[in-house]
N, C-alpha and C positions, 0 to 999 in steps of 0.2 A: 260294097259292104266294108271295105277297108277304111273308108272315110267316116263311117258311122261310129266306129269305136272311139277314135280320138274326140269326135264331136260330143259323144255321150260322156266321155271322161271330163271334158271341159264343163259340161252342164252338171256334173256331179252325179251322174247316173252310172251305176256299176252294172255293165252289161252282163258280166259273168254271173253275178248274183241273181239277176232277173232271169236269165236263161236257165240257170240251175233250178230256180223256183218253179218255172214253167215246166221244165222237164220232169221234176219230181211230182208235180201236180198231175201231169198227163199219165205218168206211170201209176200213181195211186188210183186215179180214176179208171184206168184200164183194168187194174187188178180187181177193183170193186165191181165193175161191169161183168168181168169174167165170173167172179164168185156168185153174183146175182143170177147170171144165166144158168150156172150149175144148179143153184137152189131152185130156180123155176123149173128146170128139167126134172129134178127129183119130185117136185110137187105135182107135175103133170104125170110122172110115172106112178106116184102114189094114188092119184085120182084114177088112173087107168086100172090099177090093181083093185081098188075099191069097187069100181064099176064092174070089173070082171068078176069079182066075187058075187055081186048082186045079179048081173044080167048075162054073164058069159063074155068071152073074149071078143067075139065078132061084134056083138052089140055095144060093148064098151068102146071099141075102136070107132064104130060108126057114130056113137054119141059124141065122143071127143072130136072127131073130124067135123061133125056138124057144128059143134060149139065154136071151133076155131074158124070155120068158114063164116059163121054169123058174125064173129068178132072182126074178121077181116072186112066183111061187108060194111059193118058199122064204122070202122076206121075210114074206109074209102068214102062213104057217104059224108062223114064228118069233114074230111078234107075238101070234098067238092062243095059243101055248103060254105065252109070257111073261105074258099077261093072265090066263090060267087059273091060273098059279102065283101071281100076285099076289093073285087073289081067294081062293085056297085059304089063303094065309098070313094074309090079312085075316080070313077066317072063323075060323082057328085062334086069332088074337089076341083076336077078339071072344069066342069060346067060353071062352078062358082068363080073360078079365076077368069074364065072367058067372059062371064057376065061383068065382073069387076073391070076388066080391061075395056070392054065395050062401053060401060057407063063412064069410065074415066075419059076415054077418047071422045065420047059425045059431049061431055062437060067441057073439055078443053076446046073442042070445036066451036061450041056455042058461047064461050066466054067473051070473045071480042064483040059479039052482037049484043050481049047482055050489058056489057060495060059501057056501051055507047048511049043507051037510053037511061035517064035518071029514074024513071018510074020502074022499069024492068030491074034496074040495079037494086032498088029498094025492096022489091018483092022477091027477086030471084036469089039474092045473096043469103037471106035466112033459109030459104028452101034448099039451097045447095049445101049450106052448112048442116042442116038437119039430115039431108040425104047422105052426106059424107059420114056423119055420126052413125047412121044406120048401117052404112056399108062397112065401116070399121068394126062395129059391134057384131056384125054378122047378120043383121036384118031380122033376127028373131025377136018376138015380143016376150018370150018366156024369160024369166030372170035366170041369170047364170048362177050355177051352184059351185 
Protein backbone atom coordinates (compact mmCIF):
# COMPACT_ATOMS: atom_id res chain seq x y z
CA UNK A 1 0.00 0.00 0.00
CA UNK A 2 2.96 2.31 0.67
CA UNK A 3 4.04 1.98 -2.96
CA UNK A 4 0.63 2.88 -4.39
CA UNK A 5 0.43 6.41 -2.94
CA UNK A 6 3.65 7.71 -4.61
CA UNK A 7 2.75 5.92 -7.82
CA UNK A 8 -0.69 7.51 -7.81
CA UNK A 9 0.89 10.91 -7.10
CA UNK A 10 3.15 10.47 -10.12
CA UNK A 11 0.12 9.72 -12.27
CA UNK A 12 -1.68 12.80 -10.99
CA UNK A 13 -4.28 10.91 -9.00
CA UNK A 14 -5.04 12.30 -5.57
CA UNK A 15 -5.68 9.26 -3.42
CA UNK A 16 -6.96 11.28 -0.48
CA UNK A 17 -9.63 12.98 -2.57
CA UNK A 18 -10.78 9.69 -4.06
CA UNK A 19 -10.92 7.90 -0.70
CA UNK A 20 -12.79 10.82 0.87
CA UNK A 21 -15.33 10.81 -1.98
CA UNK A 22 -15.83 7.05 -1.65
CA UNK A 23 -16.16 7.30 2.14
CA UNK A 24 -18.72 10.12 1.86
CA UNK A 25 -20.69 8.17 -0.74
CA UNK A 26 -20.76 5.08 1.46
CA UNK A 27 -21.93 7.12 4.47
CA UNK A 28 -24.67 8.86 2.50
CA UNK A 29 -25.88 5.58 1.01
CA UNK A 30 -25.92 3.90 4.44
CA UNK A 31 -28.01 6.76 5.87
CA UNK A 32 -30.42 6.58 2.91
CA UNK A 33 -30.81 2.81 3.32
CA UNK A 34 -31.42 3.18 7.06
CA UNK A 35 -34.08 5.85 6.55
CA UNK A 36 -35.72 3.78 3.81
CA UNK A 37 -35.88 0.76 6.14
CA UNK A 38 -37.49 2.89 8.84
CA UNK A 39 -40.03 4.19 6.31
CA UNK A 40 -40.85 0.67 5.12
CA UNK A 41 -41.26 -0.43 8.74
CA UNK A 42 -43.79 2.32 9.35
CA UNK A 43 -45.63 1.43 6.15
CA UNK A 44 -45.87 -2.19 7.28
CA UNK A 45 -47.08 -1.08 10.73
CA UNK A 46 -49.69 1.18 9.12
CA UNK A 47 -50.84 -1.70 6.92
CA UNK A 48 -51.10 -3.92 9.99
CA UNK A 49 -53.18 -1.35 11.86
CA UNK A 50 -55.47 -0.88 8.87
CA UNK A 51 -55.95 -4.63 8.53
CA UNK A 52 -56.45 -4.92 12.29
CA UNK A 53 -59.28 -2.38 12.11
CA UNK A 54 -60.92 -4.35 9.31
CA UNK A 55 -60.33 -7.98 10.32
CA UNK A 56 -58.89 -8.04 13.85
CA UNK A 57 -55.33 -8.36 15.06
CA UNK A 58 -54.89 -12.13 14.61
CA UNK A 59 -56.19 -12.13 11.04
CA UNK A 60 -54.18 -9.00 10.20
CA UNK A 61 -50.99 -10.71 11.41
CA UNK A 62 -51.85 -13.86 9.42
CA UNK A 63 -52.56 -11.85 6.26
CA UNK A 64 -49.27 -9.95 6.50
CA UNK A 65 -47.32 -13.13 7.29
CA UNK A 66 -48.84 -14.87 4.27
CA UNK A 67 -48.13 -11.86 2.03
CA UNK A 68 -44.47 -11.74 3.07
CA UNK A 69 -44.08 -15.50 2.67
CA UNK A 70 -45.51 -15.27 -0.85
CA UNK A 71 -43.10 -12.41 -1.63
CA UNK A 72 -40.17 -14.45 -0.29
CA UNK A 73 -41.23 -17.41 -2.44
CA UNK A 74 -41.49 -15.16 -5.51
CA UNK A 75 -37.98 -13.79 -4.91
CA UNK A 76 -36.63 -17.30 -4.40
CA UNK A 77 -38.23 -18.57 -7.61
CA UNK A 78 -36.98 -15.51 -9.51
CA UNK A 79 -33.41 -16.12 -8.40
CA UNK A 80 -33.64 -19.83 -9.31
CA UNK A 81 -34.99 -18.97 -12.77
CA UNK A 82 -32.24 -16.36 -13.27
CA UNK A 83 -29.56 -18.80 -12.16
CA UNK A 84 -30.79 -21.53 -14.51
CA UNK A 85 -30.88 -19.02 -17.39
CA UNK A 86 -27.33 -17.94 -16.59
CA UNK A 87 -26.14 -21.56 -16.50
CA UNK A 88 -27.87 -22.30 -19.82
CA UNK A 89 -26.22 -19.26 -21.46
CA UNK A 90 -22.84 -20.26 -20.03
CA UNK A 91 -23.23 -23.81 -21.37
CA UNK A 92 -24.18 -22.40 -24.79
CA UNK A 93 -21.11 -20.17 -24.85
CA UNK A 94 -18.90 -23.06 -23.81
CA UNK A 95 -20.42 -25.32 -26.46
CA UNK A 96 -19.93 -22.61 -29.08
CA UNK A 97 -16.27 -22.10 -28.17
CA UNK A 98 -15.65 -25.87 -28.15
CA UNK A 99 -17.28 -26.17 -31.58
CA UNK A 100 -15.19 -23.29 -32.86
CA UNK A 101 -12.01 -24.86 -31.53
CA UNK A 102 -12.94 -28.21 -33.09
CA UNK A 103 -13.67 -26.66 -36.49
CA UNK A 104 -10.43 -24.67 -36.38
CA UNK A 105 -8.43 -27.78 -35.50
CA UNK A 106 -10.09 -29.76 -38.28
CA UNK A 107 -9.43 -26.98 -40.79
CA UNK A 108 -5.77 -26.70 -39.80
CA UNK A 109 -5.38 -30.47 -39.98
CA UNK A 110 -6.92 -30.66 -43.46
CA UNK A 111 -5.02 -27.65 -44.83
CA UNK A 112 -1.89 -29.49 -46.07
CA UNK A 113 -4.01 -32.06 -47.92
CA UNK A 114 -6.14 -29.38 -49.55
CA UNK A 115 -3.16 -27.29 -50.64
CA UNK A 116 -1.51 -30.26 -52.44
CA UNK A 117 -4.31 -30.72 -54.97
CA UNK A 118 -5.04 -27.82 -57.39
CA UNK A 119 -8.67 -28.89 -57.90
CA UNK A 120 -9.32 -29.19 -54.18
CA UNK A 121 -7.59 -25.85 -53.65
CA UNK A 122 -9.91 -24.21 -56.19
CA UNK A 123 -13.02 -25.65 -54.57
CA UNK A 124 -12.03 -25.72 -50.91
CA UNK A 125 -10.56 -22.24 -50.43
CA UNK A 126 -13.82 -20.37 -51.20
CA UNK A 127 -15.74 -22.86 -49.04
CA UNK A 128 -13.29 -22.37 -46.18
CA UNK A 129 -13.52 -18.59 -46.54
CA UNK A 130 -17.33 -18.76 -46.42
CA UNK A 131 -17.25 -21.10 -43.41
CA UNK A 132 -14.83 -18.77 -41.62
CA UNK A 133 -17.16 -15.84 -42.35
CA UNK A 134 -20.11 -17.75 -40.88
CA UNK A 135 -18.02 -18.78 -37.89
CA UNK A 136 -16.93 -15.22 -37.17
CA UNK A 137 -20.46 -13.85 -37.70
CA UNK A 138 -21.92 -16.39 -35.32
CA UNK A 139 -23.51 -18.76 -37.80
CA UNK A 140 -27.00 -17.28 -37.58
CA UNK A 141 -28.98 -16.33 -40.64
CA UNK A 142 -30.95 -13.67 -38.78
CA UNK A 143 -29.76 -10.10 -39.42
CA UNK A 144 -28.00 -8.50 -36.49
CA UNK A 145 -29.74 -5.59 -34.80
